[in-house]
C-alpha positions as CSV (number, residue, x, y, z in Angstrom):
1,X,-7.0,14.8,41.9
2,X,-7.3,12.1,40.3
3,X,-3.8,11.5,39.8
4,X,-3.3,13.1,43.9
5,X,-5.2,10.0,44.6
6,X,-3.3,8.1,43.2
7,X,-0.4,8.6,44.7
8,X,-2.0,8.6,47.7
9,X,-2.7,4.4,47.7
10,X,0.6,4.8,46.0
11,X,2.8,6.1,49.1
12,X,-0.6,3.6,51.6
13,X,1.0,1.1,49.9
14,X,5.0,1.7,50.0
15,X,3.9,3.2,53.7
16,X,2.5,-0.6,55.0
17,X,4.9,-2.5,52.7
18,X,6.5,-3.4,56.1
19,X,3.4,-4.4,57.8
20,X,3.5,-3.4,61.7
21,X,7.8,-2.7,61.4
22,X,5.4,0.6,60.0
23,X,3.7,3.0,61.0
24,X,0.2,3.5,59.1
25,X,0.1,-0.9,59.7
26,X,1.2,-1.3,63.3
27,X,-1.8,2.0,63.9
28,X,-4.6,-0.4,61.6
29,X,-4.6,2.9,59.4
30,X,-6.6,1.5,56.8
31,X,-6.4,2.5,53.7
32,X,-10.2,3.9,53.6
33,X,-9.5,6.0,56.4
34,X,-6.2,6.4,54.8
35,X,-8.5,8.7,51.8
36,X,-10.4,9.6,53.5
37,X,-9.1,12.5,55.9
38,X,-6.4,13.7,53.3
39,X,-10.1,13.7,51.0
40,X,-11.4,15.8,53.8
41,X,-7.9,18.4,54.3
42,X,-8.8,19.0,50.4
43,X,-12.6,19.8,51.3
44,X,-11.5,22.3,54.2
45,X,-9.1,23.8,52.0
46,X,-11.3,24.3,49.0
47,X,-13.8,26.1,51.3
48,X,-12.0,28.5,53.4
49,X,-10.3,30.1,50.2
50,X,-13.6,30.2,48.3
51,X,-14.0,34.1,49.8
52,X,-10.5,35.0,47.7
53,X,-11.4,33.3,44.8
54,X,-14.6,34.5,44.9
55,X,-12.7,38.0,45.6
56,X,-10.2,37.6,43.1
57,X,-12.9,36.2,40.0
58,X,-14.5,39.5,40.8
59,X,-11.8,41.7,40.1
60,X,-11.1,39.9,36.8
61,X,-14.7,41.4,36.0
62,X,-14.3,44.6,36.0
63,X,-11.0,43.7,34.7
64,X,-12.8,42.4,31.2
65,X,-10.1,39.7,32.5
66,X,-12.3,37.2,33.5
67,X,-14.3,34.5,31.2
68,X,-14.3,36.9,27.5
69,X,-17.1,35.6,24.8
70,X,-17.0,32.5,23.5
71,X,-14.5,31.7,26.4
72,X,-13.1,27.7,27.2
73,X,-14.9,28.0,31.6
74,X,-15.0,25.6,34.8
75,X,-17.3,27.1,37.8
76,X,-15.0,25.4,39.5
77,X,-16.8,26.8,43.2
78,X,-20.6,27.6,44.4
79,X,-22.4,27.6,47.1
80,X,-26.0,27.1,47.9
81,X,-27.7,27.4,51.8
82,X,-30.8,26.1,52.2
83,X,-31.2,28.7,55.8
84,X,-28.8,31.6,57.4
85,X,-28.7,29.1,60.3
86,X,-27.4,25.4,58.2
87,X,-25.3,26.5,55.2
88,X,-24.9,23.8,52.9
89,X,-20.9,24.9,50.8
90,X,-20.6,22.4,47.8
91,X,-18.2,23.2,45.1
92,X,-17.7,21.2,41.6
93,X,-14.3,20.2,39.6
94,X,-15.9,19.7,35.9
95,X,-12.2,18.8,34.6
96,X,-12.9,16.4,31.9
97,X,-10.2,13.5,32.9
98,X,-12.2,13.1,36.1
99,X,-13.6,10.7,34.2
100,X,-10.2,8.0,34.3
101,X,-9.8,8.6,38.1
102,X,-13.3,7.9,39.5
103,X,-12.2,5.4,41.8
104,X,-9.8,6.9,43.2
105,X,-11.7,10.1,43.9
106,X,-14.7,8.2,45.4
107,X,-11.8,6.9,48.1
108,X,-10.6,10.4,48.5
109,X,-14.0,11.6,48.8
110,X,-16.3,9.3,49.7
111,X,-19.9,11.5,49.9
112,X,-18.7,12.5,46.2
113,X,-21.4,12.5,43.6
114,X,-20.8,13.1,39.7
115,X,-22.6,14.2,36.2
116,X,-22.2,11.8,32.9
117,X,-22.9,15.0,30.9
118,X,-23.2,12.8,27.5
119,X,-23.7,14.3,24.7
120,X,-23.2,13.1,20.5
121,X,-19.6,12.1,19.5
122,X,-20.0,13.9,16.7
123,X,-20.5,16.2,18.6
124,X,-18.1,16.3,20.4
125,X,-15.1,15.9,18.1
126,X,-16.4,19.2,16.6
127,X,-15.7,21.0,19.6
128,X,-11.6,19.5,20.9
129,X,-10.7,20.1,17.0
130,X,-11.5,23.6,17.5
131,X,-10.4,24.4,20.9
132,X,-7.1,25.9,20.2
133,X,-9.3,28.7,18.7
134,X,-10.7,29.8,21.9
135,X,-8.0,28.7,24.3
136,X,-4.7,28.8,22.4
137,X,-3.8,25.0,22.3
138,X,-4.9,22.3,21.0
139,X,-6.7,19.8,23.3
140,X,-6.1,16.5,20.7
141,X,-4.1,16.2,17.7
142,X,-6.5,14.6,15.3
143,X,-9.6,13.4,14.3
144,X,-8.3,10.1,15.3
145,X,-7.0,11.1,18.3
146,X,-10.2,12.9,19.3
147,X,-12.9,10.3,19.2
148,X,-10.5,7.7,20.5
149,X,-10.3,9.7,23.6
150,X,-13.8,10.2,23.8
151,X,-14.8,6.6,23.6
152,X,-11.9,6.2,26.5
153,X,-13.1,8.3,28.9
154,X,-17.1,8.0,27.8
155,X,-16.7,3.9,28.4
156,X,-14.5,5.1,31.6
157,X,-18.5,6.4,33.1
158,X,-20.2,3.7,31.7
159,X,-18.6,1.6,33.9
160,X,-18.8,3.7,36.4
161,X,-22.5,3.6,36.1
162,X,-22.8,0.4,36.0
163,X,-20.4,0.2,39.4
164,X,-22.0,2.5,41.7
165,X,-25.9,3.0,40.7
166,X,-27.4,6.5,39.9
167,X,-26.9,7.0,43.5
168,X,-23.1,8.1,42.9
169,X,-23.8,9.2,39.6
170,X,-26.2,11.0,37.8
171,X,-26.2,10.3,33.6
172,X,-27.7,14.1,32.5
173,X,-28.2,14.2,28.3
174,X,-26.5,17.6,27.1
175,X,-29.9,18.8,25.1
176,X,-31.5,18.1,27.7
177,X,-29.7,20.9,29.5
178,X,-30.0,23.3,26.2
179,X,-33.9,22.5,25.1
180,X,-35.1,21.7,29.1
181,X,-32.6,23.1,31.0
182,X,-35.0,23.8,34.7
183,X,-36.3,19.4,34.3
184,X,-32.9,19.5,33.9
185,X,-31.6,21.2,36.6
186,X,-34.5,20.1,39.4
187,X,-32.4,16.3,37.9
188,X,-29.7,17.3,39.4
189,X,-30.6,19.0,42.3
190,X,-32.6,16.0,43.3
191,X,-30.0,13.9,42.7
192,X,-27.8,15.9,45.1
193,X,-30.8,16.0,47.8
194,X,-30.7,20.3,47.1
195,X,-34.1,22.3,47.0
196,X,-34.8,23.8,43.0
197,X,-34.6,28.3,43.6
198,X,-35.5,29.2,40.1
199,X,-31.8,31.4,40.9
200,X,-29.8,27.9,39.5
201,X,-30.6,28.7,36.3
202,X,-28.7,32.2,35.7
203,X,-24.7,29.9,35.3
204,X,-27.7,27.9,32.3
205,X,-28.1,31.4,30.9
206,X,-24.6,32.0,29.9
207,X,-23.3,29.0,27.6
208,X,-19.1,27.8,28.7
209,X,-16.8,25.0,27.3
210,X,-17.6,26.5,23.7
211,X,-15.0,26.4,21.4
212,X,-17.3,28.8,18.2
213,X,-17.1,26.0,15.9
214,X,-17.2,27.5,12.5
215,X,-20.6,26.1,10.9
216,X,-18.5,25.1,8.2
217,X,-16.7,22.6,9.3
218,X,-17.0,19.4,9.1
219,X,-15.4,15.9,10.0
220,X,-14.3,13.6,7.9
221,X,-10.3,12.6,8.1
222,X,-8.9,9.3,5.8
223,X,-7.2,9.1,8.2
224,X,-9.4,8.2,10.4
225,X,-10.1,4.7,11.5
226,X,-13.4,4.1,10.1
227,X,-14.3,1.3,12.6
228,X,-13.4,3.9,15.4
229,X,-15.5,5.9,14.1
230,X,-19.1,3.6,14.2
231,X,-18.5,2.2,17.3
232,X,-17.9,5.3,18.7
233,X,-21.0,6.4,17.1
234,X,-23.0,3.4,17.8
235,X,-21.8,3.8,21.5
236,X,-22.9,7.7,21.5
237,X,-26.7,6.7,19.5
238,X,-26.9,4.2,22.4
239,X,-25.8,5.8,26.1
240,X,-28.2,9.1,24.2
241,X,-31.2,7.6,23.5
242,X,-30.9,4.2,26.7
243,X,-31.8,5.2,30.1
244,X,-29.2,4.3,32.7
245,X,-28.9,1.4,34.9
246,X,-31.1,1.2,37.3
247,X,-29.2,0.2,40.9
248,X,-25.7,-0.1,41.8
249,X,-22.9,-3.4,40.3
250,X,-21.2,-5.5,42.5
251,X,-19.0,-7.1,39.6
252,X,-18.5,-4.2,38.1
253,X,-17.5,-1.9,40.9
254,X,-14.9,-5.4,41.6
255,X,-13.4,-4.8,38.1
256,X,-13.4,-0.6,38.3
257,X,-11.3,-1.8,42.4
258,X,-9.1,-4.6,40.4
259,X,-7.9,-2.2,37.0
260,X,-7.0,0.7,39.9
261,X,-5.0,-1.8,42.7
262,X,-3.1,-3.3,39.5
263,X,-2.6,0.9,37.7
264,X,-1.4,1.4,41.7
265,X,0.7,-1.4,42.1
266,X,2.1,-0.4,38.1
267,X,2.9,2.6,39.6
268,X,3.8,1.7,43.0
269,X,7.2,-0.7,41.5
270,X,8.0,1.7,38.2
271,X,10.0,4.5,40.6
272,X,11.7,1.2,41.9
273,X,12.2,0.0,38.0
274,X,13.5,3.0,37.5
275,X,16.2,3.4,40.3
276,X,16.8,0.4,39.2
277,X,17.3,0.4,35.8
278,X,19.2,3.5,36.0
279,X,21.6,1.8,37.8
280,X,21.9,-0.5,35.2
281,X,22.1,2.2,32.8
282,X,25.1,3.3,35.3
283,X,27.1,-0.2,35.0
284,X,26.0,0.1,31.0
285,X,27.9,3.4,30.5
286,X,30.8,2.5,32.8
287,X,31.0,-1.1,30.6
288,X,30.3,1.7,28.0
289,X,33.0,3.4,28.6
290,X,35.2,1.0,29.3
291,X,34.9,-0.5,25.5
292,X,35.1,2.7,24.2
293,X,38.3,3.3,26.1
294,X,39.7,-0.2,24.7
295,X,38.1,0.5,21.5
296,X,40.3,3.4,21.0
297,X,43.4,1.7,22.0
298,X,42.5,-1.1,19.4
299,X,41.3,1.2,16.8
300,X,45.0,3.5,17.5
301,X,47.4,0.2,17.4
302,X,45.1,-0.6,14.1
303,X,46.1,2.8,12.8
304,X,49.6,3.0,13.8
305,X,49.5,-0.8,12.3
306,X,47.8,0.7,8.9
307,X,50.7,3.4,8.1
308,X,53.2,0.7,8.8
309,X,51.8,-1.5,6.5
310,X,50.4,2.0,3.7
311,X,55.0,2.7,4.2
312,X,55.3,-0.7,3.6
313,X,53.2,-0.8,0.2
314,X,54.1,2.5,-0.6
315,X,58.2,1.6,-0.9
316,X,56.7,-2.1,-2.5
317,X,54.7,-0.3,-4.5
318,X,57.2,2.1,-5.7
319,X,60.7,-0.2,-6.6
320,X,57.9,-2.6,-8.9
321,X,56.9,0.7,-10.7
322,X,61.0,1.2,-11.0
323,X,61.3,-2.6,-12.0
324,X,57.8,-1.7,-14.4
325,X,59.6,1.3,-15.5
326,X,63.1,-1.2,-16.4
327,X,61.1,-3.6,-17.7
328,X,58.9,-1.0,-19.9
329,X,62.4,-0.1,-21.4
330,X,63.9,-3.0,-21.5
331,X,60.4,-4.3,-23.9
332,X,60.6,-0.9,-25.9
333,X,64.5,-1.6,-26.7
334,X,64.0,-5.3,-27.7
335,X,60.3,-4.5,-29.9
336,X,62.4,-1.6,-32.0
337,X,64.9,-4.4,-32.1
338,X,63.1,-6.1,-33.5
339,X,60.4,-4.7,-35.6
340,X,64.1,-3.6,-37.5
341,X,65.1,-7.2,-37.8
342,X,61.3,-7.4,-38.9
343,X,61.2,-5.5,-41.3
344,X,65.1,-6.3,-42.3
345,X,63.1,-9.8,-43.1
346,X,60.7,-8.6,-44.9
347,X,62.9,-7.3,-47.2
348,X,64.7,-9.6,-48.1
349,X,61.8,-12.0,-48.0
350,X,59.9,-9.4,-50.5
351,X,63.5,-9.4,-53.1
352,X,63.6,-13.6,-52.9
353,X,59.9,-13.8,-53.6
354,X,60.1,-11.4,-56.3
355,X,63.2,-12.6,-57.8
356,X,61.7,-16.2,-57.0
357,X,58.5,-15.0,-59.0
358,X,60.8,-13.7,-61.7
359,X,62.3,-16.5,-62.5
360,X,58.7,-18.8,-62.3
361,X,57.9,-16.7,-64.9
362,X,60.9,-17.6,-67.2
363,X,60.7,-21.2,-66.2
364,X,57.1,-20.6,-67.0
365,X,57.7,-19.0,-70.1
366,X,60.2,-21.4,-71.1
367,X,58.4,-24.5,-70.5
368,X,55.5,-22.8,-72.4
369,X,58.1,-22.5,-75.5
370,X,59.2,-26.4,-74.4
371,X,56.1,-27.3,-74.8
372,X,54.7,-25.7,-78.3
373,X,58.2,-26.9,-79.8
374,X,57.2,-31.0,-78.8
375,X,53.1,-30.6,-79.6
376,X,54.2,-29.3,-83.1
377,X,57.3,-32.7,-83.0
378,X,54.6,-34.7,-81.7
379,X,52.0,-33.1,-84.2
380,X,54.7,-33.8,-87.1
381,X,56.0,-37.7,-85.5
382,X,52.0,-37.8,-86.0
383,X,51.6,-37.1,-89.7
384,X,55.2,-39.2,-90.2
385,X,52.9,-42.4,-88.2
386,X,50.0,-42.0,-90.6
387,X,52.1,-41.8,-93.7
388,X,54.0,-44.9,-92.3
389,X,50.7,-46.2,-91.7
390,X,49.7,-45.4,-95.0
391,X,52.3,-46.8,-96.8
392,X,52.0,-50.1,-94.2
393,X,48.4,-50.0,-96.1
394,X,49.3,-49.4,-98.9
395,X,51.8,-52.5,-99.1
396,X,49.1,-54.7,-97.4
397,X,46.5,-54.2,-100.7
398,X,49.2,-54.1,-103.3
399,X,49.9,-57.7,-101.4
400,X,46.7,-59.4,-101.8
401,X,46.4,-57.3,-105.8
402,X,46.2,-59.9,-108.3
403,X,48.9,-58.3,-110.1
404,X,51.4,-58.5,-106.9
405,X,50.2,-62.7,-107.2
406,X,51.0,-62.2,-111.4
407,X,53.9,-60.9,-110.8
408,X,55.6,-63.0,-107.8
409,X,53.6,-66.0,-107.9
410,X,56.7,-68.1,-105.9
411,X,56.4,-65.2,-102.9
412,X,52.5,-66.0,-103.2
413,X,52.8,-69.6,-103.1
414,X,55.4,-68.7,-99.8
415,X,53.0,-66.9,-98.1
416,X,50.0,-69.6,-98.8
417,X,52.2,-71.8,-96.8
418,X,53.6,-69.6,-94.3
419,X,50.5,-67.3,-93.4
420,X,52.0,-66.4,-90.3
421,X,54.8,-64.2,-91.8
422,X,54.5,-61.6,-93.5
423,X,56.4,-61.6,-97.1
424,X,58.7,-59.0,-98.7
425,X,57.0,-56.8,-101.7
426,X,58.7,-54.4,-103.4
427,X,62.4,-54.9,-101.5
428,X,63.4,-51.6,-99.9
429,X,60.5,-50.7,-98.6
430,X,59.4,-53.6,-97.5
431,X,61.8,-53.5,-94.8
432,X,60.7,-49.8,-94.0
433,X,57.1,-51.5,-93.0
434,X,58.4,-53.7,-91.0
435,X,60.4,-51.9,-88.3
436,X,58.0,-49.1,-88.6
437,X,56.0,-52.0,-87.5
438,X,57.9,-53.0,-85.2
439,X,58.8,-49.7,-83.5
440,X,55.2,-49.1,-83.2
441,X,54.5,-51.9,-81.5
442,X,57.5,-51.2,-78.9
443,X,55.9,-47.7,-78.8
444,X,51.6,-47.6,-77.8
445,X,52.4,-44.4,-76.3
446,X,51.5,-43.0,-79.7
447,X,48.6,-44.4,-80.2
448,X,47.7,-43.2,-76.3
449,X,48.7,-39.9,-77.4
450,X,47.3,-39.6,-80.3
451,X,44.2,-40.1,-78.2
452,X,44.4,-37.2,-75.8
453,X,45.2,-34.5,-78.3
454,X,42.2,-36.2,-80.2
455,X,40.5,-35.9,-77.4
456,X,42.4,-32.3,-76.6
457,X,41.0,-30.6,-79.7
458,X,37.5,-31.7,-79.9
459,X,37.5,-29.7,-75.9
């Protein structure tokens, strides 16, 4: 009924959007009255069908279909009466999600009372994670989601405690229901304005809303945000150890009202935004279809152009391949011709090289022979030159000897009178010596040749 309350608020906002031109505004129907009438109708409807519900449950109980051991259940409709003359009926709805709709439910049921049962967060998380064992479906996906859900729900209930005070919201500890059920039940009935009777404890004799958590089940998923666990643990300790506010807070009530109104405004515009989004989507789809058609036509045009280009490229490729094959054949023939010509030239060059080598070897042999002859002649010349040098020396010694001077006094006197002039001694010998001296003076290379020969012989 939480979502139903939101929908009623949205309906009222839409129904009064045109001021006096709408029926609700024209008839001065306030939002509180609008809500209260719907709430009263729901209340009457539930109470009028309470008998049918009890008969149905009695039949299911006989068949063993209702609340098997360990099953999750919520006591939906029950009745207490002070006296037969003044019957007073109440019904209870324990849906956990109502924690997020307390403001809307207050408008729908202005006389409603809310009981906030608090329990250690880790016990609640363990129970939520094992709910599928008895219900078949999971309440939460994982440990992180369980801590987040508990934190949001408890925070919403604490905000309701602050906003509406202890006359509307009662905080009840789960441990009190288990450890001191009578005291807990008396406090609940006092809060509701009902008298206590021992029969009220019967419902507490049977454990409800149990997930049958295994004894070895442990928390501590590494994927769970440790900061979230710490905040939830601190909040759990705080609400268990500290009492609820002693009076209502107008500021907190205004804050809840503002949050509820903001939610209504948002959801009221969602429908319009949804239709607007659908129109935009339809427009985009048309534009997309038009563009798709344009792209399809362009694709086909490009495919045809591509096919033509491919055919042109294929023909050009074949022409180039044929031309390349012809060039290859021409190059191959030219290469073979050049290889033959090169082979012929190589043979010619080889023959010429062999001829030149043979000629060089012949000339080297000839030069070697001529060199040997020249060396022999040079040695003979050197021997002759030494003999002539010795003859010249002997003639000079002879001319300077005492016997020659006594034998040739005239020549000796002439030598003294003309010291620069060589005098003739023994006739023909002197002529030969004179001719050799002139020749030796005209050929100085004889001396250099002799020196070179001596150096060559030493090395």
